[in-house]
N, C-alpha and C positions, 0 to 999 in steps of 0.2 A: 661532589665535590670539586669542585672547577679545579685546571694546574694552571691558569693564570685568573688574574681580575677577568670582573664578569661586562663581555662589553654591552656599554649601552644605544639600542637602536631608535632614535625618539623620530616616529613613524609621520609622526606631523613635516616633517624640516623632510622628507624624499618628494620627489615629484612623483604622480598620483601614474603615469607610464611607467616605473619603475619602480615604486612600490611591493608588491605585491614579489616581485620579480626579487628582490632585495631582500628584503624578509625570508624564503627562502634558500636567497643563496648564504644567508647567514647562516641558518641550520644548517645546508646539506656541507659546509665548512669542520662544523663541528667534531670535537673525536669526542668519542661516547663513553657519559660521565660530565660531560662541560652543557655550560647552557648561553645563552646571552634574558638580557630583558630589555622584554620590549613596550614602550612606550607610545601611547596613543590619546587621544582626547575623547576615544568613544571605545563600550567592548568591541574588541574584534573577533569575538567570538565566529563569526566563516572559517575568520581564522583557523580554526581550532578543527574543525569541519574540514577544510579543503585539507587538512597536511591525516589528518586521521584517512581520507581519501584517496589519498597518493602518498602518504610513509606505509601505513598501518598503525603497527599499538607501536613505537619503536622514543613517541618523546612521553616529555612529563608537561605535565600544562598547569602553572601556579598561580593564582590572581596575588601583588602582594601589595596593589591599589586599588579600591574599586571605585574610582568616579569619587564624584560628579562631574568634575570636570580632567581628571587624571587617572588614566588606567597602562597601572605597570602587570607585567605580567612573564614569569622567568619557564621559558622555552629549552628543555633541557632533552639532550639525548641517553636517551637511555644503557645502563650497561649491558653486560651479556647475564649477568645476574639480574638485572630487573627483567629484560626479554625470557625470560627462563617460565616456561611454559606453570600457569600455576594450577596446580594440584589439589585433590581433598578427598581424602581413605583412597589414596592409590588412583582414581579418575582426574581427567580433565578439567580443569574448570573453564568456562565460556562465557568471560566478563560482557555481558553484554549491555552495559552503561558505556563502555568507552570504545565498540562496535560504533563504525559511520554509518548513520540512518540509512543512507544509500545501498548500505551490499548487509547490513546487519542481518535483516530476514537470508537470504542469500547462504552467508555465511551459517547461520547456527542451521539451513536445512542440509546443506553436507557435510556440519559436522555427527549431524542425525545418518544419511545418509551412509557417511564412511562407516557406524558404529556396525560389530559382527553383531549375531544374534549372542546374546545375552553381557551385551556389554554396552556401560553406560555411561556417559558424560552431565556436569550441575551445569544449569545456564543461572546465569547470577544477573538480576536484572534493577531495573529500579520501580518497575509497578509490578502489575500482576499478567506476566504475560500469557493471559487464558485465549485471548488469541490466535495464537500457535500452535495450544490445543487445539481446540479447532480443523485450523487447519490440516494440523498431524492427521487428524480421525477422516478427515472429509479425503485424502487424499491417497494414507496410506489402510487405514482399516483401526482394526484392530491388531498390533502390532506391537504396541511401543506402553510402556510404563509411565504415569504419570508423577511422584512423589512430589509432596513441598516439605524442602528440610527447612526452611526458614519465611514466613509469610509477612514482609513488609513491618511498620510502615516505608518507611526507609530505602529496605533491599530487603530483595524475593529469591531466592535460592530453591531451583526444582532439580530435582534428578530423573532424566528421560533415558531410559533406556528401550533398547530392543527386547524384544521375550522373543524363547525359546519354543518354538516353536513343533511338539511332532507332531509325527496323524494322527496321534491316538487323542492328543487335548486340543487339536485343532477340532475332530468330530468329535468332541466333548465338550466342546464350548459351544458350533455349535447347534447342537440338540439339547442344550441343558434345559429343564425344566422351568418355569415358573410364569410370574403375571404377562399376560399376552401383552405385547404396545401399541397403543396406538398409533395409527395411522393412518395419515389423511386422507394418502393414492388422490387426491387434487388434478387432473390433467384439463386440456382443452378438451372444449365441446367437439363430439366427432365431426360436427358443423361450422366449423373456425375459421374460416377463409384464412389463406395459404398469405402470405405475404413474409418479408423479410426477418422479422418478431418472427412465426412460427417454424419458420427455419432452423434459423441460430440456435433459436429457445431448447429445443429435440436434438440437435447433435451441434455440440460449440464446435468440432472440428470444421464444421464451414464456414466460422464468423473467418479463418485465416484468408478466408474467395473473396470475403467480402471488403476486407482491407483493402488487398493486395488490388484494386479497383477502385479504389479510392469510395468505398459503395456504405455509408451511412446502415447501421444493423439494428444501435444502440439506442441514439435518439429518435432517429422517425424510422424507426425500424415497422409500424403499423402502416407499408403501403404493398400493395402489390410486385412483382417484379419487375412486371412490365413501366410502372412509370419507377421504381430509384436506378432501371438502369437508364434513367433520363441524363441522369445525372455524368455519370460518365459515357465514353462512345464504345462497350461494351454490346455484342446482341442481346434483349434475354436468351434467345437459343444457344449462342456461346457460353452464356454465365448458369445455364441452369445443366449445360452439359461437365462446363466444370462445378460444381456440387455436385452432379454425378460420381463423378471422379474422386472427388474427400470423401464418400463414405468406405469406401476402397483403400484410401489409405490409411495405415493405422503405426506410420510411423513414430505421430506425436501423441496418441489414443492416451487417455489418459482415462479408465471404466472407471475408478474411484469420483471420477471427479463430475458425475452425470445432477448435473445442479434441476433439472426440470424435473427427475424423477427421484429431490431431496423431498423431505419432509417440512411446508413454507416452515416453521415453528424453526429447523437447525437451518433453511437457510437465511430468516430472517437475523437469526444467532451469529450464523457463518459472517454474515454482509457487513454484520456490528461491529464483528470481532475483526475480524479483520480489514476490510477499507475504513472506514471510521474511524478505527483503529490509526489506523496506514494515514488517517488526514489527519485526526489530531495528533499522534507524535509529529509533521511535519510539520504542518503549516504556520509556525511561529519563525520556525527558521528557514521554509519559503520568501518569507514574508520579507524579514528580513535582509537576506541576498539576497534579493529583487527593492528595497530602501538603499541598502550599502555602495550596489552597484549602479543603481540609476543617477542615487549624489552625486559620485564620483567622478561617471564617465554619460550621462545622460547628456551634457556642452551635443560634447561626439560623435553616440551612438541617439541619434532621436529613438529607438525603438527601443534603449534602455528605459530614457527619461519615460513613455510609457508603462511601459513596465512598470516599473518604481507606483508611479500610481495606478497602478490593475488591477495588479498582483491579489497586494492587502485586500479589499474588498471584493473582489473574486470570493479568495478565500475563507473570509470571514462571511460572507451568503453561505455559501456552502456549508460553511460549520452551522451554522442558525439554519438550515435548510435538513440536515440531519439529529438536529435538536429533534424538530418538528417529526419526525420521522421514529424516533428511542422514546419518545412521550408519551406520542398520541398515536400513530401506525400501528408500528410493529406490536407494541400491547394490547392494543385494536384484536389483533390476526390471531394471539394466542387466545385472545378474551371468546375467538369466534369459533376457534378449534374448540375449545374445552366446549363450549354453546355442540356438536357437533359432534363432539367426543360421547357427550352422554343425549344425542339424540334431542334435542332439545331446540327449541325456534326463538328467534329474537323477537322482542314486541318492536313495536312502529313502523313507518312506513319502507325506510332502508333505504338503500344509493348515498347514505351521507358518505360515506367510506368511498365509492367510484366518486361523488365530490371533489375529492379532501386529495386520492390519488392524480385528478387529474390537475390541480393544482404545484402536489408535484412534480407529477410530467415537467408541468411550465418552471417551471422550475430550475430542472433538469437540461429544459431550450435552455437558461440565459446562462448557465454553465455554461455548455456547450459554444457560444456567440461568444466567451470571452477567453475556449482556448482553441477554436480558431482563428480569431482573431492576434495570440498571439502563439501560432502558427506560421499569419499572412506574415508578419511587421519583423520576425524575425526572417523567415526565405528556410520556413524549413526549418528550424533553429541551427541557419548554417553559421558560424562562429568567424566573427571580423577577423585580417591580421592583428596581431599583438595583440588579442582579446588578456586581461588576465583571467588568474586562476578563478577567483570571482565569478567572472564570466562567464566561466566556462562551469563551472558548478551551478550554478542560475540556472545555465540553457537544462544542464542534464535534469535537475531536479523541474523542472517542469514540464521537459520527455515522461519521467517519469511517474510526473503524476498524471498527465493525459491516461499514460498508459494502463493507470489504474483510474481513471476513473469510466473509461470507456468499457472496464469489468463488470464497476461498479454497474455502472447506469444498466448496464445490456440481464439483469442481473435482475435491475429493481423490474427497471420497462418492458422488460422482454419473457420475464418469468416468477416475479416474487406480485405484483403489481395486478395484471391478468388472473391470477388466480386464483388470490385476496377480492378479487369482482366476484365472481365464480362464488368463491366460500362465501359475501356476505350476503348475493343469492341463495343458496343452495340455501340457509341459514335464514332465512326470513320469507321461503315457499316463497318465494314467485319463478 
């Protein structure tokens, strides 16, 4: 309850150059427990994300009126009681619903990494966070437990804990008898020519060397080093020397993230449940911020006007592309793996998957062209003087999207797709 009558801030009357600063200053001047009402002509949802990213979980956001012409939101500063850590059964409850998407994954992983053996926490989310399960499994192996306490439809609660692993239990786990699992063990053919693709696919540490020199290994990775080096001033001999040095650098090596040796079905699930989920979780928000910033500041900054027009279609095209993978390609991979496991051959001429993959790679190239253009017109996402918070958030989001897409496309173009073509040949007897 506010100590004084609530201030009503009419955002439509504020000049665009000071609008965000005025809103943030009004919030900063609140005492704990106080609030103000923001009145606007559209849903200021991007402001919620900006507050979350810069202030953390110290504010409340309650809609009093939701359009269509007027939006009113009560924004308050939490009291110490409200900010107290939520617990359940004596364990910390991490509310993923309230976490800003830009820091959500890192916050969850830090919470897990900070656990001692035998400790756990409860994750609350608005959808099944299955992608997190795959990431934990891929990065940490079988050292955690994952127990659903509530399974939707609106709220999911999962207790995540670190196992207590004694030496005896570890041995017992490793050698427990049971049915033999199927592993595809599909690797590149021995006579496969060396390319940027094969180099990074087999040792992901070497990706840093290519990125360091601005060399593309993800989209145009199916080229020999001599051709790759034409994109930079570095010579092939110097590049090879640095790639060899990378083999001795274990400072950032994560052995469990050896994507090249993962089973194909697991890799497809990993891409689906991490990278595809990331895009779907953030697509609408990024598009809305691009449209808002472009609409308000496009006249002063032409690059924002171009982003307003280009970001939403780029993301829409990428989501359509992912749907093709999810509904056609990934199920086809699992079907072919089933035939391989049963040692059965696929009838028909074969080659359909290879042709489909060529189309997928072409669509990846379209996304690459968008991202290159975004980086070009923003001068590497350099913010101009006086950039508002939404402008800053847009540049952060686009850089994060680009970073995720590099790994996303690498896993598909350089590992999953080539192995799928090998798999198709194998079950077709070609």
